[in-house]
LUMDRENNU-109636 format. One record per residue (C-alpha): chain; residue in one letter; x, y, z; residue number from 1. Coordinates in pm, 1 decimal, decimal comma, padded with zeros to 6 digits. Each point is the difference from the previous one (the first is absolute). Example, Ala and Ser with C-alpha at 12.3 -4.5 7.8 and 13.67 -1.06 7.14 Angstrom:
<nodes>
<'A'; 'a'; <01230,0; -00450,0; 00780,0>; 1>
<'A'; 's'; <00137,0; 00344,0; -00066,0>; 2>
</nodes>
This chain:
<nodes>
<'A'; 'g'; <-02370,9; 01491,6; -01218,0>; 1>
<'A'; 'r'; <00172,6; -00303,3; 00147,0>; 2>
<'A'; 'l'; <00332,1; -00011,5; 00182,4>; 3>
<'A'; 'r'; <00243,7; -00240,8; -00166,2>; 4>
<'A'; 'e'; <00313,3; -00150,6; 00147,4>; 5>
<'A'; 'g'; <00312,7; -00002,4; -00213,5>; 6>
<'A'; 'y'; <00377,6; -00004,6; 00007,5>; 7>
<'A'; 'g'; <00275,1; 00216,0; -00142,0>; 8>
<'A'; 'l'; <00346,8; 00140,5; 00058,9>; 9>
<'A'; 't'; <00202,5; 00304,4; -00094,8>; 10>
<'A'; 'e'; <00211,6; -00228,8; -00219,7>; 11>
<'A'; 't'; <-00306,9; -00103,9; -00199,8>; 12>
<'A'; 'v'; <-00111,9; 00363,2; -00037,4>; 13>
<'A'; 't'; <-00358,6; -00079,3; 00093,8>; 14>
<'A'; 'v'; <-00239,2; -00277,7; 00101,0>; 15>
<'A'; 'c'; <00093,6; -00340,8; -00141,5>; 16>
<'A'; 's'; <-00282,1; -00216,6; 00138,6>; 17>
<'A'; 'l'; <-00360,6; 00065,0; 00094,0>; 18>
<'A'; 't'; <-00313,5; -00176,7; 00115,3>; 19>
<'A'; 'h'; <-00287,6; 00015,8; -00249,6>; 20>
<'A'; 'n'; <-00376,3; -00050,9; 00006,8>; 21>
<'A'; 'a'; <00016,9; -00379,2; 00012,7>; 22>
<'A'; 's'; <00252,9; 00000,0; 00285,3>; 23>
<'A'; 's'; <-00089,0; 00316,1; 00191,6>; 24>
<'A'; 'd'; <-00131,8; -00206,2; 00291,3>; 25>
<'A'; 'r'; <00336,2; -00175,8; 00045,5>; 26>
<'A'; 's'; <00276,0; 00128,3; 00223,1>; 27>
<'A'; 'g'; <00322,8; 00044,6; -00193,6>; 28>
<'A'; 'i'; <00183,7; 00217,0; -00251,2>; 29>
<'A'; 'g'; <-00175,7; -00147,5; -00300,2>; 30>
<'A'; 'l'; <00107,2; -00094,3; -00350,3>; 31>
<'A'; 'p'; <00286,4; 00149,4; -00204,6>; 32>
<'A'; 'l'; <-00103,1; 00276,5; -00238,8>; 33>
<'A'; 'a'; <00042,9; -00026,0; -00376,3>; 34>
<'A'; 'n'; <00365,0; -00009,7; -00114,2>; 35>
<'A'; 't'; <00100,6; -00093,3; 00355,5>; 36>
<'A'; 'k'; <00130,7; -00330,7; 00129,7>; 37>
<'A'; 'm'; <00045,0; -00103,1; 00361,4>; 38>
<'A'; 'k'; <00146,7; -00304,8; 00168,8>; 39>
<'A'; 'i'; <00094,3; -00127,6; 00345,0>; 40>
<'A'; 'i'; <00357,4; -00119,0; 00052,2>; 41>
<'A'; 'd'; <00220,3; -00136,8; 00274,3>; 42>
<'A'; 'p'; <00197,7; 00309,9; 00109,7>; 43>
<'A'; 'e'; <00326,1; -00195,0; 00012,7>; 44>
<'A'; 't'; <-00012,7; -00261,9; -00276,8>; 45>
<'A'; 'k'; <-00223,4; 00206,8; -00234,2>; 46>
<'A'; 'a'; <-00199,8; -00317,4; -00073,8>; 47>
<'A'; 'i'; <-00369,5; 00058,0; -00071,4>; 48>
<'A'; 'k'; <-00219,8; -00095,0; 00295,2>; 49>
<'A'; 'e'; <-00305,2; -00220,3; -00031,6>; 50>
<'A'; 'd'; <-00345,4; 00158,9; 00025,5>; 51>
<'A'; 'g'; <-00085,3; 00066,8; 00363,7>; 52>
<'A'; 'e'; <00364,0; 00012,7; 00110,7>; 53>
<'A'; 'i'; <00134,8; 00325,8; 00136,8>; 54>
<'A'; 'g'; <00294,7; 00157,6; -00177,8>; 55>
<'A'; 'e'; <00122,8; 00330,1; -00141,1>; 56>
<'A'; 'i'; <-00229,8; 00184,2; -00240,2>; 57>
<'A'; 'c'; <00170,0; 00084,8; -00330,7>; 58>
<'A'; 'v'; <-00138,0; 00221,3; -00276,2>; 59>
<'A'; 't'; <00093,5; 00061,4; -00363,0>; 60>
<'A'; 'g'; <-00160,0; 00177,2; -00293,2>; 61>
<'A'; 's'; <-00000,6; 00313,1; -00210,2>; 62>
<'A'; 'm'; <-00064,1; 00222,7; 00303,0>; 63>
<'A'; 'v'; <00324,0; -00095,1; 00180,9>; 64>
<'A'; 'm'; <00240,4; 00291,8; 00036,6>; 65>
<'A'; 'k'; <00323,0; 00019,7; -00200,4>; 66>
<'A'; 'g'; <00196,6; 00068,6; 00317,5>; 67>
<'A'; 'y'; <00078,9; 00249,0; 00274,7>; 68>
<'A'; 'l'; <00155,3; 00323,6; -00127,2>; 69>
<'A'; 'n'; <00380,1; -00010,1; 00037,8>; 70>
<'A'; 'q'; <-00019,5; -00298,9; 00237,9>; 71>
<'A'; 'p'; <00122,8; -00303,3; -00197,9>; 72>
<'A'; 'e'; <00067,0; -00217,1; 00307,2>; 73>
<'A'; 'a'; <-00348,0; 00057,6; 00141,9>; 74>
<'A'; 't'; <-00146,4; -00068,0; -00344,8>; 75>
<'A'; 'n'; <00183,5; -00332,5; -00025,7>; 76>
<'A'; 'e'; <-00135,1; -00104,0; 00339,4>; 77>
<'A'; 'a'; <-00359,4; 00090,8; -00086,9>; 78>
<'A'; 'l'; <-00011,5; -00129,6; -00358,2>; 79>
<'A'; 'v'; <00120,7; -00357,9; -00028,5>; 80>
<'A'; 'r'; <00026,1; -00219,3; -00310,0>; 81>
<'A'; 'h'; <-00140,1; -00343,8; 00083,2>; 82>
<'A'; 'a'; <00061,0; -00335,0; -00166,3>; 83>
<'A'; 'd'; <-00292,4; 00065,2; -00236,9>; 84>
<'A'; 'g'; <00198,2; 00289,2; -00150,5>; 85>
<'A'; 'e'; <-00241,5; 00268,0; 00118,6>; 86>
<'A'; 'i'; <00073,4; 00293,1; 00230,0>; 87>
<'A'; 'w'; <-00202,0; -00026,2; 00322,1>; 88>
<'A'; 'v'; <-00057,8; 00235,9; 00291,2>; 89>
<'A'; 'e'; <00069,8; -00198,5; 00316,5>; 90>
<'A'; 't'; <-00236,2; 00192,6; 00223,6>; 91>
<'A'; 'g'; <00113,8; -00099,0; 00347,8>; 92>
<'A'; 'd'; <-00362,6; -00088,5; 00074,1>; 93>
<'A'; 'l'; <-00124,7; -00343,7; 00098,3>; 94>
<'A'; 'g'; <-00318,5; -00147,3; -00137,6>; 95>
<'A'; 'y'; <-00155,4; -00298,2; -00172,5>; 96>
<'A'; 'r'; <-00209,8; -00084,9; -00303,9>; 97>
<'A'; 'd'; <-00329,1; -00187,7; -00021,6>; 98>
<'A'; 'p'; <-00041,5; -00267,7; -00270,6>; 99>
<'A'; 'd'; <-00209,2; 00242,6; -00208,1>; 100>
<'A'; 'g'; <00281,0; 00258,4; -00006,9>; 101>
<'A'; 'f'; <-00139,7; 00225,0; 00275,5>; 102>
<'A'; 'y'; <00279,4; 00145,4; 00216,0>; 103>
<'A'; 'h'; <00026,1; 00075,4; 00371,4>; 104>
<'A'; 'f'; <00242,3; 00220,7; 00194,9>; 105>
<'A'; 't'; <00100,1; -00124,8; 00346,4>; 106>
<'A'; 's'; <00288,6; 00213,3; 00130,6>; 107>
<'A'; 'r'; <00333,9; 00159,7; -00075,8>; 108>
<'A'; 'i'; <00282,8; -00247,4; -00051,0>; 109>
<'A'; 'k'; <00191,0; 00166,9; 00283,7>; 110>
<'A'; 'r'; <-00247,3; -00162,4; 00239,6>; 111>
<'A'; 'm'; <00105,9; -00348,3; -00104,7>; 112>
<'A'; 'i'; <00162,8; -00191,9; 00286,4>; 113>
<'A'; 'k'; <00281,1; -00247,8; -00069,0>; 114>
<'A'; 'v'; <-00009,9; -00285,7; 00252,2>; 115>
<'A'; 's'; <00294,7; -00234,7; -00061,2>; 116>
<'A'; 'g'; <-00001,1; 00133,8; -00355,8>; 117>
<'A'; 'i'; <-00369,8; -00082,1; -00051,7>; 118>
<'A'; 'p'; <-00218,9; 00298,1; -00104,3>; 119>
<'A'; 'i'; <-00288,8; 00060,5; 00239,2>; 120>
<'A'; 'y'; <-00268,6; 00261,5; -00064,1>; 121>
<'A'; 'p'; <-00125,8; 00187,5; 00309,5>; 122>
<'A'; 'i'; <-00329,1; 00094,3; -00165,3>; 123>
<'A'; 'q'; <-00097,4; -00369,0; -00016,2>; 124>
<'A'; 'i'; <00073,4; -00043,0; 00371,1>; 125>
<'A'; 'e'; <-00189,2; 00317,6; 00089,2>; 126>
<'A'; 'n'; <-00303,8; -00094,7; -00208,1>; 127>
<'A'; 'l'; <-00026,1; -00341,4; 00165,4>; 128>
<'A'; 'i'; <00035,5; 00133,9; 00353,8>; 129>
<'A'; 'a'; <-00245,6; 00282,8; -00072,0>; 130>
<'A'; 'e'; <-00268,6; -00265,4; -00058,5>; 131>
<'A'; 'i'; <00011,2; -00090,2; 00371,3>; 132>
<'A'; 'p'; <-00282,1; 00190,2; 00177,4>; 133>
<'A'; 'e'; <00206,2; 00085,4; 00309,5>; 134>
<'A'; 'v'; <00261,0; 00186,3; -00207,0>; 135>
<'A'; 'l'; <-00056,9; 00374,3; -00045,9>; 136>
<'A'; 'q'; <00331,3; 00089,7; -00165,8>; 137>
<'A'; 'v'; <00293,7; -00201,7; -00128,0>; 138>
<'A'; 'a'; <00340,0; 00067,4; -00152,6>; 139>
<'A'; 'a'; <00261,1; -00254,4; -00106,5>; 140>
<'A'; 'i'; <00365,1; 00091,9; -00051,8>; 141>
<'A'; 'g'; <00333,3; -00171,8; -00042,7>; 142>
<'A'; 'i'; <00240,6; 00027,4; 00291,2>; 143>
<'A'; 'p'; <00373,3; -00082,4; -00004,8>; 144>
<'A'; 'h'; <00106,1; -00353,5; 00086,1>; 145>
<'A'; 'p'; <00358,1; -00126,0; 00046,2>; 146>
<'A'; 'y'; <-00020,0; -00289,0; -00248,6>; 147>
<'A'; 'q'; <-00340,3; 00017,4; -00173,6>; 148>
<'A'; 'm'; <00065,3; 00356,3; -00125,5>; 149>
<'A'; 'q'; <-00349,3; 00100,2; 00110,0>; 150>
<'A'; 'v'; <-00297,0; -00151,5; 00179,4>; 151>
<'A'; 'v'; <-00360,0; 00115,5; 00021,8>; 152>
<'A'; 'k'; <-00125,5; 00209,3; 00288,6>; 153>
<'A'; 'v'; <-00366,5; 00093,0; 00036,0>; 154>
<'A'; 'f'; <-00140,1; 00296,9; 00190,2>; 155>
<'A'; 'l'; <-00362,0; -00017,5; 00113,3>; 156>
<'A'; 'r'; <-00266,7; 00218,5; 00153,7>; 157>
<'A'; 'v'; <-00278,0; -00221,6; 00130,0>; 158>
<'A'; 'k'; <-00337,6; 00025,1; 00170,0>; 159>
<'A'; 'd'; <-00009,9; 00028,0; 00378,1>; 160>
<'A'; 'g'; <-00020,0; -00336,5; 00172,0>; 161>
<'A'; 't'; <00160,7; -00192,4; -00285,7>; 162>
<'A'; 'd'; <00161,0; -00329,7; 00102,0>; 163>
<'A'; 'k'; <00346,4; 00081,1; -00135,7>; 164>
<'A'; 'p'; <00159,8; -00347,3; 00031,8>; 165>
<'A'; 'a'; <-00298,5; -00153,3; -00182,5>; 166>
<'A'; 'l'; <00016,9; 00272,3; -00265,0>; 167>
<'A'; 'e'; <00369,9; -00062,9; -00058,2>; 168>
<'A'; 'e'; <-00062,9; -00372,9; -00042,4>; 169>
<'A'; 'r'; <-00272,3; 00078,2; -00251,4>; 170>
<'A'; 'i'; <00229,5; 00232,9; -00196,3>; 171>
<'A'; 'v'; <00277,3; -00259,9; -00018,3>; 172>
<'A'; 'q'; <-00247,8; -00266,5; -00110,7>; 173>
<'A'; 'l'; <-00168,3; 00224,5; -00258,5>; 174>
<'A'; 'i'; <00321,7; 00117,1; -00161,5>; 175>
<'A'; 'g'; <00150,9; -00348,6; 00014,0>; 176>
<'A'; 'e'; <-00300,7; -00136,9; -00189,0>; 177>
<'A'; 'r'; <-00030,7; 00277,5; -00258,8>; 178>
<'A'; 'l'; <00354,2; 00127,7; -00058,5>; 179>
<'A'; 'l'; <00359,2; -00122,6; 00007,1>; 180>
<'A'; 'r'; <00136,1; -00096,3; 00342,4>; 181>
<'A'; 'y'; <00252,6; 00283,1; -00036,2>; 182>
<'A'; 'a'; <-00293,0; 00242,7; 00028,4>; 183>
<'A'; 'i'; <-00087,5; -00114,0; 00353,3>; 184>
<'A'; 'p'; <00086,7; 00287,8; 00236,9>; 185>
<'A'; 'k'; <00294,2; -00054,0; 00231,8>; 186>
<'A'; 'e'; <-00116,1; 00288,1; 00217,5>; 187>
<'A'; 'i'; <-00338,8; 00155,4; 00076,8>; 188>
<'A'; 'e'; <-00027,3; 00332,0; 00182,0>; 189>
<'A'; 'y'; <-00315,8; 00174,2; 00117,2>; 190>
<'A'; 'l'; <-00038,7; 00376,0; -00034,9>; 191>
<'A'; 'd'; <-00265,7; 00231,1; 00139,1>; 192>
<'A'; 'l'; <00085,1; 00256,9; -00265,3>; 193>
<'A'; 'f'; <00177,0; -00039,5; -00334,3>; 194>
<'A'; 'p'; <00234,6; 00269,6; -00131,7>; 195>
<'A'; 'q'; <-00166,8; 00176,7; -00290,9>; 196>
<'A'; 't'; <00108,8; 00189,1; -00308,8>; 197>
<'A'; 'l'; <-00133,0; 00347,6; -00077,8>; 198>
<'A'; 'i'; <-00282,0; -00155,1; -00203,0>; 199>
<'A'; 'g'; <-00104,4; -00236,7; 00278,4>; 200>
<'A'; 'k'; <00157,4; -00325,7; -00118,0>; 201>
<'A'; 'i'; <00208,1; -00226,1; 00223,9>; 202>
<'A'; 'd'; <00356,4; 00133,2; -00008,9>; 203>
<'A'; 'l'; <00192,5; -00317,4; -00076,3>; 204>
<'A'; 'k'; <00331,1; 00185,4; -00018,3>; 205>
<'A'; 'v'; <-00029,9; 00095,4; 00366,6>; 206>
<'A'; 'l'; <-00064,4; -00361,8; 00098,4>; 207>
<'A'; 'e'; <00289,3; -00123,6; -00215,5>; 208>
<'A'; 'e'; <00239,8; 00259,5; 00142,0>; 209>
<'A'; 'q'; <-00095,6; -00089,7; 00356,8>; 210>
<'A'; 'e'; <00074,2; -00365,7; -00070,8>; 211>
<'A'; 'r'; <00330,1; 00082,2; -00172,0>; 212>
<'A'; 'v'; <00117,0; 00203,2; 00299,6>; 213>
<'A'; 'k'; <-00111,8; -00274,2; 00238,1>; 214>
<'A'; 'y'; <00191,0; -00264,1; -00198,4>; 215>
<'A'; 'e'; <00319,1; 00205,4; -00024,4>; 216>
<'A'; 's'; <-00012,3; 00070,1; 00374,2>; 217>
<'A'; 's'; <-00023,9; -00373,8; 00068,0>; 218>
<'A'; 'l'; <00328,7; -00054,7; -00185,1>; 219>
<'A'; 'k'; <00198,2; 00235,2; 00223,2>; 220>
</nodes>
């Protein structure tokens, strides 16, 4: 047997996309199943994003639920009629589509950072920084800012002996060349140990709460 990567939600009853034989060597959530349609939209304007651009994953098809039992408000939030007249599940997940219709999941939409109203995706920042050999662990979050709403802060665990000023210059240059200038971190903090969830992932909520408390204390 071969392990396949796919994608599905409670609201779509079961899996709605899957990698197949021809694409099993690609990383991603695959192609929509029969009687299923997917698209990537701007979470705010609902406009369809171009291939390769990150946006919210939406799903429609015969497998979409009719609604939550006795919860009309929750149903109306989950099932949304778009301009094309169809009812779509707005998943709350971010991803993008390749030109051949192959889809990728990147992160939950809650992780999106708004810098001066511009959407910034932490996973893109983390992936770029993770390419640097001196970096062992990285996490990017949005922290409160008095007039930009949020700015990017990066937490790093690095190899012993790393030239930190040189590393920070490299990070700023790399992100400035590959992403929007709003994605350049305003703060970089080094940690010897990251907070972890019960399943061993970096606990971003702990980092975000620490920064929120720090910001609120600075206002007093």
